[in-house]
N, C-alpha and C positions, 0 to 999 in steps of 0.2 A: 545571507551568514555573518553570523556576529560571535565575537568569543563569547565564550561559557564563563559565567563567574558562579564560584560556590563558595559559602566561607564552611573549612572544613569545622570547625568549632563543634556545629550540630551533630554531624555524622561524628566527631571522636566521642562526645559525652555518649549518644548510643551505642557506638561500639558497631560503626555501620564497616562494609566494606565496599567496595564500588569495583566493577569488574569494566574496561571500556573492551568493545568489540568490531573490528574494523569490517567484518562482515559474516558469513555461513560457508559453512565447510559444504563438500559436497553427498554429504551424509546426511546435512539438514535437507539440501535441494532434493534429494531423489528421496527422500521420506514423505515429506511435506508434498509432491507432487504425486505419489504412491498413495496416501491418504486424499488429494484430490480424485484422482482417478478410481478410487475405490469407493467416491459420492462418500466416504467418510467426513470429507469436511468442505463444508456448505458456502460458497462463495458469491453466492446469489445475492446476499446483501450487499455483496462493493459495488455490484453495477447496478450503479444509477442511473442510467441512460442506455438507448440503442439506437441508430442510425446505419443508413446506408452510406457507400461512398462516396457519394453526392453533399453528405453532411459531415466531410473530416472537417472543415475549415470551421464551421460552426460549434465544431467540440471543439477545436481548440479553443475558441471565444467564449465557450461555457465553463472548460475549465480551468478559465485564468479566474474564474470566482467561485472558490473554494466553498461557499456554502449553498450553490446548488447540484455540484455531481462530484463524486471520488473520482467511479472510473468510469467511461464508455465505452462499450463493448461496439465494436464498428463491425457491421454485418453486411457483406456484401450483397445477399439474398433478399436486403431488404428495400435497393433499388429496384425504378419503375418497372 
């Protein structure tokens, strides 16, 4: 993590408003979970790999390189 730097002049000229958020409300989490549960929100594009419990150590190594994976799903049923 590094300090964020920006020049406010460009935002002033464009009359931009900035809003910073530290987290999400419980209502926003509930709405997201409801959309996932109903199937209206498809998360499959986020899952770039699947492996069993035997592959957990390798999954951490794979996730260290962000060009290959976004999210690896650990599925115990994939073990021998």
